[in-house]
PyMOL Python script that loads the backbone (N, CA, C, O; Angstrom):
from pymol import cmd

cmd.read_pdbstr("""\
ATOM      1  N   MET A   1      -9.630 108.016 -78.684  1.00  0.00           N
ATOM      2  CA  MET A   1     -11.069 107.262 -78.374  1.00  0.00           C
ATOM      3  C   MET A   1     -11.844 108.079 -77.015  1.00  0.00           C
ATOM      4  O   MET A   1     -11.248 108.659 -76.107  1.00  0.00           O
ATOM      5  N   ASP A   2     -13.346 107.933 -77.176  1.00  0.00           N
ATOM      6  CA  ASP A   2     -13.789 108.206 -76.354  1.00  0.00           C
ATOM      7  C   ASP A   2     -13.817 107.996 -75.235  1.00  0.00           C
ATOM      8  O   ASP A   2     -13.060 107.031 -75.131  1.00  0.00           O
ATOM      9  N   ALA A   3     -14.402 108.377 -73.651  1.00  0.00           N
ATOM     10  CA  ALA A   3     -14.509 108.358 -72.170  1.00  0.00           C
ATOM     11  C   ALA A   3     -15.265 107.030 -72.839  1.00  0.00           C
ATOM     12  O   ALA A   3     -15.690 107.132 -73.990  1.00  0.00           O
ATOM     13  N   ASN A   4     -15.422 105.830 -72.129  1.00  0.00           N
ATOM     14  CA  ASN A   4     -16.909 105.073 -71.646  1.00  0.00           C
ATOM     15  C   ASN A   4     -16.829 104.368 -70.369  1.00  0.00           C
ATOM     16  O   ASN A   4     -17.659 103.460 -70.312  1.00  0.00           O
ATOM     17  N   VAL A   5     -16.080 104.493 -69.294  1.00  0.00           N
ATOM     18  CA  VAL A   5     -16.065 104.181 -68.019  1.00  0.00           C
ATOM     19  C   VAL A   5     -16.668 105.818 -67.189  1.00  0.00           C
ATOM     20  O   VAL A   5     -15.922 106.789 -67.056  1.00  0.00           O
ATOM     21  N   GLY A   6     -18.578 105.781 -66.582  1.00  0.00           N
ATOM     22  CA  GLY A   6     -18.930 106.053 -66.078  1.00  0.00           C
ATOM     23  C   GLY A   6     -17.912 106.713 -64.865  1.00  0.00           C
ATOM     24  O   GLY A   6     -16.694 106.621 -65.017  1.00  0.00           O
ATOM     25  N   ARG A   7     -18.670 107.602 -63.256  1.00  0.00           N
ATOM     26  CA  ARG A   7     -17.586 108.198 -62.189  1.00  0.00           C
ATOM     27  C   ARG A   7     -17.485 107.299 -61.489  1.00  0.00           C
ATOM     28  O   ARG A   7     -16.435 107.208 -60.853  1.00  0.00           O
ATOM     29  N   ILE A   8     -18.641 106.156 -61.298  1.00  0.00           N
ATOM     30  CA  ILE A   8     -18.375 105.103 -60.295  1.00  0.00           C
ATOM     31  C   ILE A   8     -17.429 104.426 -60.055  1.00  0.00           C
ATOM     32  O   ILE A   8     -16.590 104.188 -59.186  1.00  0.00           O
ATOM     33  N   ASP A   9     -18.127 103.847 -62.179  1.00  0.00           N
ATOM     34  CA  ASP A   9     -16.699 103.071 -62.747  1.00  0.00           C
ATOM     35  C   ASP A   9     -15.347 102.855 -62.502  1.00  0.00           C
ATOM     36  O   ASP A   9     -14.679 101.826 -62.410  1.00  0.00           O
ATOM     37  N   ARG A  10     -15.021 104.318 -62.395  1.00  0.00           N
ATOM     38  CA  ARG A  10     -13.427 104.542 -62.158  1.00  0.00           C
ATOM     39  C   ARG A  10     -13.716 104.791 -60.907  1.00  0.00           C
ATOM     40  O   ARG A  10     -12.974 105.767 -60.796  1.00  0.00           O
ATOM     41  N   TRP A  11     -14.255 104.680 -59.762  1.00  0.00           N
ATOM     42  CA  TRP A  11     -14.190 105.052 -58.356  1.00  0.00           C
ATOM     43  C   TRP A  11     -14.235 103.228 -58.389  1.00  0.00           C
ATOM     44  O   TRP A  11     -13.045 103.000 -58.173  1.00  0.00           O
ATOM     45  N   VAL A  12     -14.505 102.671 -58.445  1.00  0.00           N
ATOM     46  CA  VAL A  12     -13.900 101.287 -58.225  1.00  0.00           C
ATOM     47  C   VAL A  12     -13.037 100.462 -58.838  1.00  0.00           C
ATOM     48  O   VAL A  12     -12.731  99.338 -58.441  1.00  0.00           O
ATOM     49  N   ARG A  13     -12.592 101.071 -59.914  1.00  0.00           N
ATOM     50  CA  ARG A  13     -11.422 100.584 -60.156  1.00  0.00           C
ATOM     51  C   ARG A  13     -10.338 100.604 -59.905  1.00  0.00           C
ATOM     52  O   ARG A  13      -9.570  99.656 -59.744  1.00  0.00           O
ATOM     53  N   ILE A  14     -10.067 102.198 -59.815  1.00  0.00           N
ATOM     54  CA  ILE A  14      -9.160 102.463 -58.871  1.00  0.00           C
ATOM     55  C   ILE A  14      -8.829 102.118 -57.895  1.00  0.00           C
ATOM     56  O   ILE A  14      -7.603 102.026 -57.843  1.00  0.00           O
ATOM     57  N   LEU A  15      -9.480 101.772 -56.740  1.00  0.00           N
ATOM     58  CA  LEU A  15      -9.560 101.701 -55.347  1.00  0.00           C
ATOM     59  C   LEU A  15      -9.385 100.221 -55.855  1.00  0.00           C
ATOM     60  O   LEU A  15      -8.562  99.821 -55.032  1.00  0.00           O
ATOM     61  N   LEU A  16      -9.620  99.217 -56.638  1.00  0.00           N
ATOM     62  CA  LEU A  16      -9.676  97.546 -56.821  1.00  0.00           C
ATOM     63  C   LEU A  16      -7.913  97.806 -56.882  1.00  0.00           C
ATOM     64  O   LEU A  16      -6.986  97.450 -56.155  1.00  0.00           O
ATOM     65  N   GLY A  17      -7.980  98.367 -57.759  1.00  0.00           N
ATOM     66  CA  GLY A  17      -6.810  98.759 -58.696  1.00  0.00           C
ATOM     67  C   GLY A  17      -5.453  98.863 -57.019  1.00  0.00           C
ATOM     68  O   GLY A  17      -4.560  98.178 -56.522  1.00  0.00           O
ATOM     69  N   VAL A  18      -6.052  99.992 -56.814  1.00  0.00           N
ATOM     70  CA  VAL A  18      -4.607 100.547 -55.625  1.00  0.00           C
ATOM     71  C   VAL A  18      -4.725  99.204 -54.364  1.00  0.00           C
ATOM     72  O   VAL A  18      -3.771  98.968 -53.623  1.00  0.00           O
ATOM     73  N   ALA A  19      -6.138  98.356 -54.284  1.00  0.00           N
ATOM     74  CA  ALA A  19      -5.989  97.600 -53.502  1.00  0.00           C
ATOM     75  C   ALA A  19      -4.929  96.124 -53.406  1.00  0.00           C
ATOM     76  O   ALA A  19      -4.143  95.558 -52.646  1.00  0.00           O
ATOM     77  N   LEU A  20      -5.677  95.983 -55.010  1.00  0.00           N
ATOM     78  CA  LEU A  20      -4.433  94.194 -55.550  1.00  0.00           C
ATOM     79  C   LEU A  20      -2.933  94.700 -55.594  1.00  0.00           C
ATOM     80  O   LEU A  20      -2.101  93.812 -55.403  1.00  0.00           O
ATOM     81  N   ILE A  21      -2.323  96.301 -55.869  1.00  0.00           N
ATOM     82  CA  ILE A  21      -1.422  96.816 -56.364  1.00  0.00           C
ATOM     83  C   ILE A  21      -0.993  96.510 -54.479  1.00  0.00           C
ATOM     84  O   ILE A  21       0.133  96.080 -54.230  1.00  0.00           O
ATOM     85  N   TYR A  22      -1.588  96.672 -53.779  1.00  0.00           N
ATOM     86  CA  TYR A  22      -0.976  96.651 -52.305  1.00  0.00           C
ATOM     87  C   TYR A  22      -1.046  95.272 -51.912  1.00  0.00           C
ATOM     88  O   TYR A  22      -0.083  94.923 -51.229  1.00  0.00           O
ATOM     89  N   ALA A  23      -1.981  94.305 -52.164  1.00  0.00           N
ATOM     90  CA  ALA A  23      -2.134  93.144 -51.744  1.00  0.00           C
ATOM     91  C   ALA A  23      -0.964  92.436 -52.196  1.00  0.00           C
ATOM     92  O   ALA A  23      -0.384  91.802 -51.315  1.00  0.00           O
ATOM     93  N   GLY A  24      -0.446  92.387 -53.433  1.00  0.00           N
ATOM     94  CA  GLY A  24       0.339  92.175 -54.495  1.00  0.00           C
ATOM     95  C   GLY A  24       1.625  92.543 -54.136  1.00  0.00           C
ATOM     96  O   GLY A  24       2.542  91.722 -54.131  1.00  0.00           O
ATOM     97  N   GLY A  25       1.763  93.631 -53.854  1.00  0.00           N
ATOM     98  CA  GLY A  25       3.259  94.041 -53.425  1.00  0.00           C
ATOM     99  C   GLY A  25       3.568  94.035 -51.731  1.00  0.00           C
ATOM    100  O   GLY A  25       4.714  93.898 -51.302  1.00  0.00           O
ATOM    101  N   PHE A  26       2.747  94.150 -51.116  1.00  0.00           N
ATOM    102  CA  PHE A  26       2.765  93.810 -49.654  1.00  0.00           C
ATOM    103  C   PHE A  26       2.209  92.763 -48.725  1.00  0.00           C
ATOM    104  O   PHE A  26       2.604  92.583 -47.572  1.00  0.00           O
ATOM    105  N   ALA A  27       0.998  91.908 -49.499  1.00  0.00           N
ATOM    106  CA  ALA A  27       0.495  90.940 -48.253  1.00  0.00           C
ATOM    107  C   ALA A  27       0.819  90.054 -48.424  1.00  0.00           C
ATOM    108  O   ALA A  27       1.255  89.224 -47.626  1.00  0.00           O
ATOM    109  N   MET A  28       0.632  89.972 -50.001  1.00  0.00           N
ATOM    110  CA  MET A  28       1.681  88.534 -50.121  1.00  0.00           C
ATOM    111  C   MET A  28       2.723  88.028 -50.283  1.00  0.00           C
ATOM    112  O   MET A  28       3.726  88.487 -50.829  1.00  0.00           O
ATOM    113  N   GLU A  29       2.562  87.126 -49.854  1.00  0.00           N
ATOM    114  CA  GLU A  29       4.536  86.700 -49.571  1.00  0.00           C
ATOM    115  C   GLU A  29       5.413  86.698 -51.493  1.00  0.00           C
ATOM    116  O   GLU A  29       6.640  86.791 -51.459  1.00  0.00           O
ATOM    117  N   GLY A  30       5.018  86.638 -52.369  1.00  0.00           N
ATOM    118  CA  GLY A  30       4.896  86.797 -53.872  1.00  0.00           C
ATOM    119  C   GLY A  30       5.113  85.420 -53.992  1.00  0.00           C
ATOM    120  O   GLY A  30       5.162  84.673 -53.014  1.00  0.00           O
ATOM    121  N   GLY A  31       5.270  84.984 -55.376  1.00  0.00           N
ATOM    122  CA  GLY A  31       5.295  84.168 -56.512  1.00  0.00           C
ATOM    123  C   GLY A  31       4.056  84.344 -57.216  1.00  0.00           C
ATOM    124  O   GLY A  31       3.330  85.320 -57.030  1.00  0.00           O
ATOM    125  N   PRO A  32       3.803  83.414 -58.023  1.00  0.00           N
ATOM    126  CA  PRO A  32       3.033  83.992 -59.298  1.00  0.00           C
ATOM    127  C   PRO A  32       1.582  84.700 -58.391  1.00  0.00           C
ATOM    128  O   PRO A  32       1.597  85.834 -58.869  1.00  0.00           O
ATOM    129  N   TRP A  33       0.850  84.690 -57.781  1.00  0.00           N
ATOM    130  CA  TRP A  33      -0.534  84.942 -57.257  1.00  0.00           C
ATOM    131  C   TRP A  33      -0.299  86.363 -57.085  1.00  0.00           C
ATOM    132  O   TRP A  33      -1.223  87.079 -57.471  1.00  0.00           O
ATOM    133  N   ALA A  34       0.959  87.077 -56.480  1.00  0.00           N
ATOM    134  CA  ALA A  34       1.040  88.294 -56.286  1.00  0.00           C
ATOM    135  C   ALA A  34       1.333  89.123 -57.776  1.00  0.00           C
ATOM    136  O   ALA A  34       0.842  90.187 -58.152  1.00  0.00           O
ATOM    137  N   VAL A  35       2.432  88.127 -58.555  1.00  0.00           N
ATOM    138  CA  VAL A  35       2.720  89.028 -59.752  1.00  0.00           C
ATOM    139  C   VAL A  35       1.069  89.639 -60.587  1.00  0.00           C
ATOM    140  O   VAL A  35       0.869  90.757 -61.063  1.00  0.00           O
ATOM    141  N   LEU A  36      -0.125  88.182 -60.510  1.00  0.00           N
ATOM    142  CA  LEU A  36      -0.521  88.401 -61.065  1.00  0.00           C
ATOM    143  C   LEU A  36      -1.932  89.844 -60.453  1.00  0.00           C
ATOM    144  O   LEU A  36      -2.639  90.385 -61.304  1.00  0.00           O
ATOM    145  N   ALA A  37      -2.017  90.080 -59.462  1.00  0.00           N
ATOM    146  CA  ALA A  37      -2.570  90.488 -58.453  1.00  0.00           C
ATOM    147  C   ALA A  37      -1.737  92.068 -58.652  1.00  0.00           C
ATOM    148  O   ALA A  37      -2.202  93.167 -58.349  1.00  0.00           O
ATOM    149  N   ILE A  38      -1.185  91.948 -58.896  1.00  0.00           N
ATOM    150  CA  ILE A  38       0.175  93.537 -59.577  1.00  0.00           C
ATOM    151  C   ILE A  38      -0.583  93.676 -60.993  1.00  0.00           C
ATOM    152  O   ILE A  38      -1.193  94.644 -61.448  1.00  0.00           O
ATOM    153  N   CYS A  39      -0.275  91.987 -61.722  1.00  0.00           N
ATOM    154  CA  CYS A  39      -0.660  93.194 -62.688  1.00  0.00           C
ATOM    155  C   CYS A  39      -2.144  93.645 -63.307  1.00  0.00           C
ATOM    156  O   CYS A  39      -2.330  94.278 -64.346  1.00  0.00           O
ATOM    157  N   ALA A  40      -3.237  93.094 -62.288  1.00  0.00           N
ATOM    158  CA  ALA A  40      -4.275  92.986 -62.471  1.00  0.00           C
ATOM    159  C   ALA A  40      -4.654  94.162 -61.537  1.00  0.00           C
ATOM    160  O   ALA A  40      -5.885  94.195 -61.559  1.00  0.00           O
ATOM    161  N   GLY A  41      -4.290  94.933 -60.899  1.00  0.00           N
ATOM    162  CA  GLY A  41      -4.314  95.902 -60.279  1.00  0.00           C
ATOM    163  C   GLY A  41      -3.970  97.782 -61.364  1.00  0.00           C
ATOM    164  O   GLY A  41      -4.636  98.787 -61.611  1.00  0.00           O
ATOM    165  N   ILE A  42      -2.602  97.295 -61.655  1.00  0.00           N
ATOM    166  CA  ILE A  42      -2.047  98.236 -62.659  1.00  0.00           C
ATOM    167  C   ILE A  42      -3.264  98.207 -63.760  1.00  0.00           C
ATOM    168  O   ILE A  42      -3.864  99.277 -63.657  1.00  0.00           O
ATOM    169  N   VAL A  43      -3.937  97.262 -64.921  1.00  0.00           N
ATOM    170  CA  VAL A  43      -5.016  97.080 -65.609  1.00  0.00           C
ATOM    171  C   VAL A  43      -5.760  97.968 -64.873  1.00  0.00           C
ATOM    172  O   VAL A  43      -5.691  99.144 -65.229  1.00  0.00           O
ATOM    173  N   LEU A  44      -6.653  97.614 -63.663  1.00  0.00           N
ATOM    174  CA  LEU A  44      -7.697  98.433 -63.428  1.00  0.00           C
ATOM    175  C   LEU A  44      -7.483 100.458 -63.304  1.00  0.00           C
ATOM    176  O   LEU A  44      -8.086 101.466 -63.672  1.00  0.00           O
ATOM    177  N   LEU A  45      -6.060 100.033 -62.440  1.00  0.00           N
ATOM    178  CA  LEU A  45      -5.796 101.259 -61.990  1.00  0.00           C
ATOM    179  C   LEU A  45      -5.190 102.450 -63.161  1.00  0.00           C
ATOM    180  O   LEU A  45      -4.899 103.638 -63.027  1.00  0.00           O
ATOM    181  N   ALA A  46      -5.154 101.450 -64.436  1.00  0.00           N
ATOM    182  CA  ALA A  46      -4.920 102.638 -65.805  1.00  0.00           C
ATOM    183  C   ALA A  46      -6.210 102.773 -66.440  1.00  0.00           C
ATOM    184  O   ALA A  46      -6.367 103.720 -67.210  1.00  0.00           O
ATOM    185  N   THR A  47      -7.056 102.049 -66.252  1.00  0.00           N
ATOM    186  CA  THR A  47      -8.350 101.812 -67.073  1.00  0.00           C
ATOM    187  C   THR A  47     -10.003 102.843 -66.644  1.00  0.00           C
ATOM    188  O   THR A  47     -11.074 103.242 -67.101  1.00  0.00           O
ATOM    189  N   GLY A  48      -8.716 102.807 -64.887  1.00  0.00           N
ATOM    190  CA  GLY A  48      -9.777 103.841 -64.378  1.00  0.00           C
ATOM    191  C   GLY A  48      -9.399 105.159 -64.396  1.00  0.00           C
ATOM    192  O   GLY A  48     -10.230 106.005 -64.064  1.00  0.00           O
ATOM    193  N   THR A  49      -8.115 105.536 -64.778  1.00  0.00           N
ATOM    194  CA  THR A  49      -8.056 107.462 -64.834  1.00  0.00           C
ATOM    195  C   THR A  49      -7.633 107.198 -65.857  1.00  0.00           C
ATOM    196  O   THR A  49      -6.430 107.402 -65.695  1.00  0.00           O
ATOM    197  N   ALA A  50      -7.799 106.799 -67.074  1.00  0.00           N
ATOM    198  CA  ALA A  50      -7.964 107.388 -68.278  1.00  0.00           C
ATOM    199  C   ALA A  50      -9.266 106.725 -68.814  1.00  0.00           C
ATOM    200  O   ALA A  50      -9.328 106.300 -69.968  1.00  0.00           O
ATOM    201  N   ALA A  51     -10.221 106.657 -68.009  1.00  0.00           N
ATOM    202  CA  ALA A  51     -11.820 106.684 -68.305  1.00  0.00           C
ATOM    203  C   ALA A  51     -12.291 105.795 -69.128  1.00  0.00           C
ATOM    204  O   ALA A  51     -13.451 105.816 -69.541  1.00  0.00           O
ATOM    205  N   ARG A  52     -11.219 104.723 -69.515  1.00  0.00           N
ATOM    206  CA  ARG A  52     -11.618 104.427 -70.714  1.00  0.00           C
ATOM    207  C   ARG A  52     -11.073 102.714 -70.438  1.00  0.00           C
ATOM    208  O   ARG A  52     -10.282 102.241 -69.622  1.00  0.00           O
ATOM    209  N   CYS A  53     -11.944 102.065 -71.579  1.00  0.00           N
ATOM    210  CA  CYS A  53     -11.917 100.632 -70.861  1.00  0.00           C
ATOM    211  C   CYS A  53     -11.890 100.450 -72.286  1.00  0.00           C
ATOM    212  O   CYS A  53     -12.643 101.141 -72.971  1.00  0.00           O
ATOM    213  N   LEU A  54     -10.771  99.229 -73.072  1.00  0.00           N
ATOM    214  CA  LEU A  54     -10.726  98.878 -74.130  1.00  0.00           C
ATOM    215  C   LEU A  54     -11.713  97.549 -74.400  1.00  0.00           C
ATOM    216  O   LEU A  54     -12.171  97.431 -75.536  1.00  0.00           O
ATOM    217  N   LEU A  55     -12.044  96.567 -73.408  1.00  0.00           N
ATOM    218  CA  LEU A  55     -12.888  95.399 -73.519  1.00  0.00           C
ATOM    219  C   LEU A  55     -14.197  95.715 -73.925  1.00  0.00           C
ATOM    220  O   LEU A  55     -14.788  94.992 -74.727  1.00  0.00           O
ATOM    221  N   TYR A  56     -15.072  97.450 -73.107  1.00  0.00           N
ATOM    222  CA  TYR A  56     -16.084  97.588 -73.052  1.00  0.00           C
ATOM    223  C   TYR A  56     -16.337  97.980 -75.055  1.00  0.00           C
ATOM    224  O   TYR A  56     -17.359  97.359 -75.344  1.00  0.00           O
ATOM    225  N   LYS A  57     -15.892  98.596 -76.150  1.00  0.00           N
ATOM    226  CA  LYS A  57     -15.641  99.140 -76.979  1.00  0.00           C
ATOM    227  C   LYS A  57     -16.644  97.905 -77.911  1.00  0.00           C
ATOM    228  O   LYS A  57     -17.626  98.201 -78.592  1.00  0.00           O
ATOM    229  N   PRO A  58     -16.055  96.409 -77.706  1.00  0.00           N
ATOM    230  CA  PRO A  58     -16.281  95.338 -78.634  1.00  0.00           C
ATOM    231  C   PRO A  58     -17.623  94.657 -78.331  1.00  0.00           C
ATOM    232  O   PRO A  58     -17.936  93.618 -78.912  1.00  0.00           O
ATOM    233  N   PHE A  59     -18.406  95.237 -77.431  1.00  0.00           N
ATOM    234  CA  PHE A  59     -19.145  94.504 -75.922  1.00  0.00           C
ATOM    235  C   PHE A  59     -20.344  95.541 -76.539  1.00  0.00           C
ATOM    236  O   PHE A  59     -21.413  95.188 -77.036  1.00  0.00           O
ATOM    237  N   GLY A  60     -19.801  97.032 -76.342  1.00  0.00           N
ATOM    238  CA  GLY A  60     -21.095  98.108 -76.966  1.00  0.00           C
ATOM    239  C   GLY A  60     -21.496  98.121 -75.221  1.00  0.00           C
ATOM    240  O   GLY A  60     -22.636  97.802 -74.883  1.00  0.00           O
ATOM    241  N   ILE A  61     -20.645  98.443 -74.372  1.00  0.00           N
ATOM    242  CA  ILE A  61     -20.947  98.971 -72.952  1.00  0.00           C
ATOM    243  C   ILE A  61     -20.258 100.392 -72.755  1.00  0.00           C
ATOM    244  O   ILE A  61     -19.067 100.642 -72.571  1.00  0.00           O
ATOM    245  N   ASP A  62     -21.202 101.135 -72.835  1.00  0.00           N
ATOM    246  CA  ASP A  62     -20.761 102.529 -72.319  1.00  0.00           C
ATOM    247  C   ASP A  62     -21.416 102.382 -70.879  1.00  0.00           C
ATOM    248  O   ASP A  62     -22.460 101.732 -70.830  1.00  0.00           O
ATOM    249  N   THR A  63     -20.782 103.056 -69.401  1.00  0.00           N
ATOM    250  CA  THR A  63     -21.137 103.104 -68.059  1.00  0.00           C
ATOM    251  C   THR A  63     -21.564 104.503 -67.979  1.00  0.00           C
ATOM    252  O   THR A  63     -22.303 105.041 -67.155  1.00  0.00           O
ATOM    253  N   ARG A  64     -20.681 105.204 -69.456  1.00  0.00           N
ATOM    254  CA  ARG A  64     -20.641 106.719 -69.134  1.00  0.00           C
ATOM    255  C   ARG A  64     -21.560 107.680 -69.306  1.00  0.00           C
ATOM    256  O   ARG A  64     -21.311 108.838 -68.972  1.00  0.00           O
TER     257      ARG A  64
END
""", "prot")
cmd.dss("prot")
cmd.show_as("cartoon", "prot")
cmd.util.cbc("prot")
cmd.orient("prot")
């Protein structure tokens, strides 16, 4: 699968992913919102580091 996430998009995803993982793990007091923040952060971090977004493909989006 080809990369479809551009450089700026990648860095935004990586920074938001790290921020959400931090917020869910340390800043929040636990519960469902913390789990949701951690899961969203992991997805953003993974798509940012891999430079691929599976949701971009069906919609024809390519920021690269």
